[in-house]
Biopython code that builds the backbone (N, CA, C, O; Angstrom):
import numpy as np
from Bio.PDB.StructureBuilder import StructureBuilder

atoms = [
    (1, "UNK", "N", (-28.593, 21.225, 12.692)),
    (1, "UNK", "CA", (-29.102, 20.762, 14.003)),
    (1, "UNK", "C", (-28.070, 19.491, 14.241)),
    (1, "UNK", "O", (-27.861, 18.722, 13.303)),
    (2, "UNK", "N", (-27.436, 19.292, 15.513)),
    (2, "UNK", "CA", (-26.716, 18.409, 15.674)),
    (2, "UNK", "C", (-27.738, 16.744, 15.762)),
    (2, "UNK", "O", (-28.935, 16.713, 16.048)),
    (3, "UNK", "N", (-27.113, 15.843, 15.525)),
    (3, "UNK", "CA", (-27.496, 14.628, 15.616)),
    (3, "UNK", "C", (-27.172, 14.194, 16.735)),
    (3, "UNK", "O", (-25.974, 14.094, 16.999)),
    (4, "UNK", "N", (-28.090, 13.851, 17.614)),
    (4, "UNK", "CA", (-27.823, 13.367, 19.245)),
    (4, "UNK", "C", (-28.032, 11.746, 19.220)),
    (4, "UNK", "O", (-27.996, 11.095, 20.264)),
    (5, "UNK", "N", (-28.234, 11.202, 18.056)),
    (5, "UNK", "CA", (-28.823, 9.849, 18.163)),
    (5, "UNK", "C", (-27.540, 9.009, 18.387)),
    (5, "UNK", "O", (-27.674, 7.900, 18.903)),
    (6, "UNK", "N", (-26.396, 9.418, 18.065)),
    (6, "UNK", "CA", (-25.290, 8.683, 18.338)),
    (6, "UNK", "C", (-24.249, 9.233, 19.543)),
    (6, "UNK", "O", (-23.293, 8.589, 19.975)),
    (7, "UNK", "N", (-24.636, 10.492, 19.954)),
    (7, "UNK", "CA", (-24.061, 10.916, 21.105)),
    (7, "UNK", "C", (-24.717, 10.323, 22.506)),
    (7, "UNK", "O", (-25.447, 11.017, 23.214)),
    (8, "UNK", "N", (-24.373, 8.980, 22.811)),
    (8, "UNK", "CA", (-24.310, 8.540, 23.923)),
    (8, "UNK", "C", (-23.521, 8.150, 25.009)),
    (8, "UNK", "O", (-22.333, 8.069, 24.697)),
    (9, "UNK", "N", (-23.751, 7.896, 26.107)),
    (9, "UNK", "CA", (-22.398, 7.569, 27.147)),
    (9, "UNK", "C", (-21.959, 6.310, 26.853)),
    (9, "UNK", "O", (-22.634, 5.282, 26.798)),
    (10, "UNK", "N", (-20.414, 6.494, 26.607)),
    (10, "UNK", "CA", (-19.390, 5.324, 26.506)),
    (10, "UNK", "C", (-18.858, 4.681, 27.905)),
    (10, "UNK", "O", (-18.064, 5.305, 28.611)),
    (11, "UNK", "N", (-19.357, 3.366, 28.266)),
    (11, "UNK", "CA", (-18.986, 2.833, 29.610)),
    (11, "UNK", "C", (-17.484, 2.684, 29.675)),
    (11, "UNK", "O", (-16.905, 2.715, 30.761)),
    (12, "UNK", "N", (-16.793, 2.508, 28.440)),
    (12, "UNK", "CA", (-15.578, 2.076, 28.722)),
    (12, "UNK", "C", (-14.702, 3.695, 28.699)),
    (12, "UNK", "O", (-13.529, 3.664, 29.070)),
    (13, "UNK", "N", (-15.140, 4.703, 28.378)),
    (13, "UNK", "CA", (-14.679, 5.951, 28.463)),
    (13, "UNK", "C", (-15.182, 6.837, 29.362)),
    (13, "UNK", "O", (-16.265, 7.419, 29.293)),
    (14, "UNK", "N", (-14.034, 6.945, 30.533)),
    (14, "UNK", "CA", (-14.761, 7.691, 31.699)),
    (14, "UNK", "C", (-13.452, 8.507, 32.204)),
    (14, "UNK", "O", (-12.307, 8.320, 31.793)),
    (15, "UNK", "N", (-13.861, 9.454, 33.185)),
    (15, "UNK", "CA", (-12.857, 10.320, 33.521)),
    (15, "UNK", "C", (-11.524, 9.777, 34.298)),
    (15, "UNK", "O", (-10.531, 10.498, 34.390)),
    (16, "UNK", "N", (-11.564, 8.550, 34.814)),
    (16, "UNK", "CA", (-10.447, 8.110, 35.267)),
    (16, "UNK", "C", (-9.466, 7.617, 34.307)),
    (16, "UNK", "O", (-8.391, 7.305, 34.818)),
    (17, "UNK", "N", (-9.586, 7.434, 32.752)),
    (17, "UNK", "CA", (-8.794, 6.989, 31.829)),
    (17, "UNK", "C", (-7.895, 7.884, 31.537)),
    (17, "UNK", "O", (-8.419, 8.977, 31.321)),
    (18, "UNK", "N", (-6.420, 7.880, 31.411)),
    (18, "UNK", "CA", (-5.373, 8.989, 30.971)),
    (18, "UNK", "C", (-5.220, 8.752, 29.489)),
    (18, "UNK", "O", (-4.370, 7.945, 29.112)),
    (19, "UNK", "N", (-6.005, 9.417, 28.587)),
    (19, "UNK", "CA", (-5.903, 9.192, 27.009)),
    (19, "UNK", "C", (-4.186, 9.664, 26.730)),
    (19, "UNK", "O", (-3.604, 9.298, 25.709)),
    (20, "UNK", "N", (-3.774, 10.184, 27.378)),
    (20, "UNK", "CA", (-2.358, 10.193, 26.898)),
    (20, "UNK", "C", (-1.152, 9.390, 27.350)),
    (20, "UNK", "O", (-0.024, 9.585, 26.898)),
    (21, "UNK", "N", (-1.404, 8.608, 28.133)),
    (21, "UNK", "CA", (-0.471, 7.509, 28.687)),
    (21, "UNK", "C", (-0.024, 6.723, 27.346)),
    (21, "UNK", "O", (-0.708, 6.617, 26.328)),
    (22, "UNK", "N", (1.277, 6.190, 27.563)),
    (22, "UNK", "CA", (1.676, 5.306, 26.417)),
    (22, "UNK", "C", (2.250, 4.139, 27.179)),
    (22, "UNK", "O", (3.235, 4.070, 27.914)),
    (23, "UNK", "N", (1.238, 3.115, 26.746)),
    (23, "UNK", "CA", (1.517, 1.705, 27.375)),
    (23, "UNK", "C", (2.623, 0.980, 26.884)),
    (23, "UNK", "O", (2.912, 1.135, 25.698)),
    (24, "UNK", "N", (3.324, 0.181, 27.616)),
    (24, "UNK", "CA", (4.593, -0.296, 27.273)),
    (24, "UNK", "C", (4.204, -1.732, 26.127)),
    (24, "UNK", "O", (3.164, -2.381, 26.232)),
    (25, "UNK", "N", (4.957, -1.924, 25.392)),
    (25, "UNK", "CA", (4.673, -2.833, 24.333)),
    (25, "UNK", "C", (5.843, -3.810, 24.321)),
    (25, "UNK", "O", (6.938, -3.305, 24.070)),
    (26, "UNK", "N", (5.800, -5.151, 24.552)),
    (26, "UNK", "CA", (7.026, -5.933, 24.485)),
    (26, "UNK", "C", (6.767, -6.987, 23.523)),
    (26, "UNK", "O", (5.774, -7.059, 22.799)),
    (27, "UNK", "N", (7.909, -7.941, 23.581)),
    (27, "UNK", "CA", (7.511, -9.234, 22.751)),
    (27, "UNK", "C", (6.579, -9.984, 23.289)),
    (27, "UNK", "O", (6.077, -10.703, 22.426)),
    (28, "UNK", "N", (6.160, -10.126, 24.247)),
    (28, "UNK", "CA", (5.418, -10.875, 25.021)),
    (28, "UNK", "C", (3.900, -10.569, 24.357)),
    (28, "UNK", "O", (3.064, -11.445, 24.136)),
    (29, "UNK", "N", (3.754, -9.341, 24.127)),
    (29, "UNK", "CA", (2.491, -8.785, 23.998)),
    (29, "UNK", "C", (2.108, -9.519, 22.208)),
    (29, "UNK", "O", (0.952, -9.746, 21.853)),
    (30, "UNK", "N", (3.201, -9.752, 21.405)),
    (30, "UNK", "CA", (3.082, -10.038, 20.076)),
    (30, "UNK", "C", (3.674, -11.375, 19.975)),
    (30, "UNK", "O", (4.218, -11.405, 18.871)),
    (31, "UNK", "N", (3.840, -12.476, 20.560)),
    (31, "UNK", "CA", (4.299, -13.769, 20.291)),
    (31, "UNK", "C", (4.823, -14.316, 19.047)),
    (31, "UNK", "O", (5.789, -15.056, 18.858)),
    (32, "UNK", "N", (3.834, -13.703, 18.090)),
    (32, "UNK", "CA", (4.018, -14.605, 16.524)),
    (32, "UNK", "C", (4.338, -13.561, 15.770)),
    (32, "UNK", "O", (4.190, -13.740, 14.561)),
    (33, "UNK", "N", (4.817, -12.300, 16.187)),
    (33, "UNK", "CA", (5.283, -11.435, 15.371)),
    (33, "UNK", "C", (4.336, -10.939, 14.142)),
    (33, "UNK", "O", (3.120, -11.110, 14.235)),
    (34, "UNK", "N", (4.869, -10.359, 13.053)),
    (34, "UNK", "CA", (3.672, -9.867, 11.942)),
    (34, "UNK", "C", (3.199, -11.268, 11.198)),
    (34, "UNK", "O", (3.823, -12.304, 10.969)),
    (35, "UNK", "N", (1.802, -10.859, 10.908)),
    (35, "UNK", "CA", (1.398, -11.943, 10.335)),
    (35, "UNK", "C", (1.272, -11.759, 8.829)),
    (35, "UNK", "O", (0.801, -12.738, 8.250)),
    (36, "UNK", "N", (1.537, -10.894, 8.203)),
    (36, "UNK", "CA", (1.898, -10.614, 6.753)),
    (36, "UNK", "C", (2.642, -9.615, 6.505)),
    (36, "UNK", "O", (2.582, -8.631, 7.243)),
    (37, "UNK", "N", (3.614, -9.653, 5.275)),
    (37, "UNK", "CA", (4.585, -8.962, 5.087)),
    (37, "UNK", "C", (4.060, -8.432, 3.742)),
    (37, "UNK", "O", (3.444, -9.172, 2.976)),
    (38, "UNK", "N", (4.381, -6.776, 3.387)),
    (38, "UNK", "CA", (3.841, -6.398, 2.259)),
    (38, "UNK", "C", (5.059, -5.673, 1.679)),
    (38, "UNK", "O", (5.954, -5.357, 2.463)),
    (39, "UNK", "N", (5.167, -5.403, 0.477)),
    (39, "UNK", "CA", (6.239, -4.843, -0.253)),
    (39, "UNK", "C", (5.887, -3.366, -0.768)),
    (39, "UNK", "O", (5.011, -3.135, -1.602)),
    (40, "UNK", "N", (6.637, -2.470, -0.199)),
    (40, "UNK", "CA", (5.980, -0.957, -0.340)),
    (40, "UNK", "C", (6.202, -0.540, -1.910)),
    (40, "UNK", "O", (5.699, 0.513, -2.303)),
    (41, "UNK", "N", (6.934, -1.340, -2.779)),
    (41, "UNK", "CA", (7.094, -1.402, -4.166)),
    (41, "UNK", "C", (5.937, -1.630, -4.830)),
    (41, "UNK", "O", (5.648, -0.958, -5.820)),
    (42, "UNK", "N", (5.260, -2.459, -4.432)),
    (42, "UNK", "CA", (3.808, -3.353, -4.713)),
    (42, "UNK", "C", (2.836, -2.268, -4.468)),
    (42, "UNK", "O", (2.198, -1.694, -5.351)),
    (43, "UNK", "N", (2.773, -2.035, -3.215)),
    (43, "UNK", "CA", (1.624, -1.307, -2.648)),
    (43, "UNK", "C", (1.558, 0.061, -3.170)),
    (43, "UNK", "O", (0.473, 0.497, -3.557)),
    (44, "UNK", "N", (2.671, 0.813, -3.219)),
    (44, "UNK", "CA", (2.562, 2.212, -3.469)),
    (44, "UNK", "C", (3.677, 2.431, -4.900)),
    (44, "UNK", "O", (4.643, 3.135, -4.610)),
    (45, "UNK", "N", (3.661, 1.997, -6.156)),
    (45, "UNK", "CA", (4.503, 2.159, -6.923)),
    (45, "UNK", "C", (4.741, 3.455, -7.869)),
    (45, "UNK", "O", (5.594, 3.608, -8.743)),
    (46, "UNK", "N", (3.840, 4.242, -7.477)),
    (46, "UNK", "CA", (3.812, 5.683, -7.651)),
    (46, "UNK", "C", (4.999, 6.316, -6.887)),
    (46, "UNK", "O", (5.670, 7.169, -7.467)),
    (47, "UNK", "N", (5.253, 6.005, -5.806)),
    (47, "UNK", "CA", (6.045, 6.245, -4.753)),
    (47, "UNK", "C", (7.520, 5.783, -4.677)),
    (47, "UNK", "O", (8.371, 6.103, -3.847)),
    (48, "UNK", "N", (7.618, 4.955, -5.743)),
    (48, "UNK", "CA", (8.952, 3.986, -5.579)),
    (48, "UNK", "C", (10.375, 5.026, -5.694)),
    (48, "UNK", "O", (11.398, 4.946, -5.015)),
    (49, "UNK", "N", (10.110, 5.830, -6.592)),
    (49, "UNK", "CA", (11.352, 6.650, -7.134)),
    (49, "UNK", "C", (11.630, 7.965, -6.026)),
    (49, "UNK", "O", (12.522, 8.794, -6.206)),
    (50, "UNK", "N", (10.691, 7.977, -4.865)),
    (50, "UNK", "CA", (11.026, 9.270, -4.152)),
    (50, "UNK", "C", (12.084, 8.695, -2.973)),
    (50, "UNK", "O", (12.109, 7.624, -2.366)),
    (51, "UNK", "N", (12.714, 9.566, -2.936)),
    (51, "UNK", "CA", (13.794, 9.331, -1.765)),
    (51, "UNK", "C", (13.331, 9.032, -0.594)),
    (51, "UNK", "O", (13.556, 7.973, -0.007)),
    (52, "UNK", "N", (12.505, 10.155, -0.096)),
    (52, "UNK", "CA", (11.764, 10.166, 1.238)),
    (52, "UNK", "C", (11.233, 8.883, 1.519)),
    (52, "UNK", "O", (11.651, 8.187, 2.444)),
    (53, "UNK", "N", (10.273, 8.530, 0.703)),
    (53, "UNK", "CA", (9.369, 7.160, 0.993)),
    (53, "UNK", "C", (10.505, 6.031, 0.992)),
    (53, "UNK", "O", (10.481, 5.118, 1.818)),
    (54, "UNK", "N", (11.367, 6.132, 0.149)),
    (54, "UNK", "CA", (11.942, 4.692, 0.356)),
    (54, "UNK", "C", (13.137, 4.966, 1.574)),
    (54, "UNK", "O", (13.581, 3.897, 1.993)),
    (55, "UNK", "N", (13.583, 5.859, 2.051)),
    (55, "UNK", "CA", (14.187, 6.106, 3.101)),
    (55, "UNK", "C", (13.146, 5.552, 4.632)),
    (55, "UNK", "O", (13.498, 4.817, 5.555)),
    (56, "UNK", "N", (12.188, 6.049, 4.465)),
    (56, "UNK", "CA", (11.062, 5.676, 5.330)),
    (56, "UNK", "C", (10.678, 4.252, 5.460)),
    (56, "UNK", "O", (10.156, 3.769, 6.464)),
    (57, "UNK", "N", (10.923, 3.725, 4.559)),
    (57, "UNK", "CA", (10.475, 2.556, 4.313)),
    (57, "UNK", "C", (11.640, 1.491, 4.756)),
    (57, "UNK", "O", (11.356, 0.388, 5.224)),
    (58, "UNK", "N", (12.984, 1.946, 4.557)),
    (58, "UNK", "CA", (13.979, 1.270, 5.036)),
    (58, "UNK", "C", (14.076, 1.416, 6.683)),
    (58, "UNK", "O", (14.389, 0.450, 7.380)),
    (59, "UNK", "N", (13.799, 2.623, 7.194)),
    (59, "UNK", "CA", (13.816, 2.684, 8.709)),
    (59, "UNK", "C", (12.591, 1.724, 9.101)),
    (59, "UNK", "O", (12.834, 0.921, 10.001)),
    (60, "UNK", "N", (11.548, 1.709, 8.646)),
    (60, "UNK", "CA", (10.513, 0.861, 9.458)),
    (60, "UNK", "C", (10.956, -0.417, 9.171)),
    (60, "UNK", "O", (11.088, -1.152, 10.149)),
    (61, "UNK", "N", (11.226, -0.882, 8.055)),
    (61, "UNK", "CA", (11.464, -2.570, 7.927)),
    (61, "UNK", "C", (12.723, -2.842, 8.834)),
    (61, "UNK", "O", (12.903, -3.975, 9.282)),
    (62, "UNK", "N", (13.681, -1.710, 9.135)),
    (62, "UNK", "CA", (14.885, -2.308, 10.152)),
    (62, "UNK", "C", (14.237, -2.310, 11.404)),
    (62, "UNK", "O", (14.498, -3.303, 12.082)),
    (63, "UNK", "N", (13.539, -1.564, 11.864)),
    (63, "UNK", "CA", (12.752, -1.318, 13.091)),
    (63, "UNK", "C", (11.794, -2.699, 13.504)),
    (63, "UNK", "O", (11.766, -3.229, 14.615)),
    (64, "UNK", "N", (11.195, -3.026, 12.556)),
    (64, "UNK", "CA", (10.385, -4.403, 12.514)),
    (64, "UNK", "C", (11.392, -5.494, 12.557)),
    (64, "UNK", "O", (11.291, -6.444, 13.333)),
    (65, "UNK", "N", (12.173, -5.374, 11.878)),
    (65, "UNK", "CA", (13.415, -6.670, 12.156)),
    (65, "UNK", "C", (13.798, -6.583, 13.342)),
    (65, "UNK", "O", (13.630, -7.633, 13.962)),
    (66, "UNK", "N", (14.358, -5.552, 14.063)),
    (66, "UNK", "CA", (14.853, -5.521, 15.415)),
    (66, "UNK", "C", (13.773, -6.224, 16.258)),
    (66, "UNK", "O", (14.050, -7.127, 17.048)),
    (67, "UNK", "N", (12.651, -5.807, 16.068)),
    (67, "UNK", "CA", (11.385, -6.126, 17.047)),
    (67, "UNK", "C", (11.001, -7.693, 16.737)),
    (67, "UNK", "O", (10.672, -8.349, 17.725)),
    (68, "UNK", "N", (11.007, -8.196, 15.777)),
    (68, "UNK", "CA", (10.863, -9.554, 15.579)),
    (68, "UNK", "C", (11.762, -10.676, 15.899)),
    (68, "UNK", "O", (11.422, -11.848, 16.059)),
    (69, "UNK", "N", (13.107, -10.117, 15.985)),
    (69, "UNK", "CA", (14.455, -10.844, 16.341)),
    (69, "UNK", "C", (14.046, -11.668, 17.835)),
    (69, "UNK", "O", (14.889, -12.354, 18.412)),
]
sb = StructureBuilder()
sb.init_structure("model")
sb.init_model(0)
sb.init_chain("A")
sb.init_seg("    ")
for serial, (resi, resn, name, xyz) in enumerate(atoms, 1):
    if name == "N":
        sb.init_residue(resn, " ", resi, " ")
    sb.init_atom(name, np.array(xyz, "f"), 0.0, 1.0, " ", f" {name:<3s}", serial, name[0])
structure = sb.get_structure()
């Protein structure tokens, strides 16, 4: 039997919203940049030696570097 207790209308979710729209994001939207930086090697020591994980981390960190400049 489905639980209908949490199946209530949501005023912020209506038919006029395009859920597939990609909003523009600029430097003005995040003027202070990243608040905290973490090291991939510390967070995921198990995957430190895997090439795909290392390559993904390098690509992400370069992208964030360009965005924060």
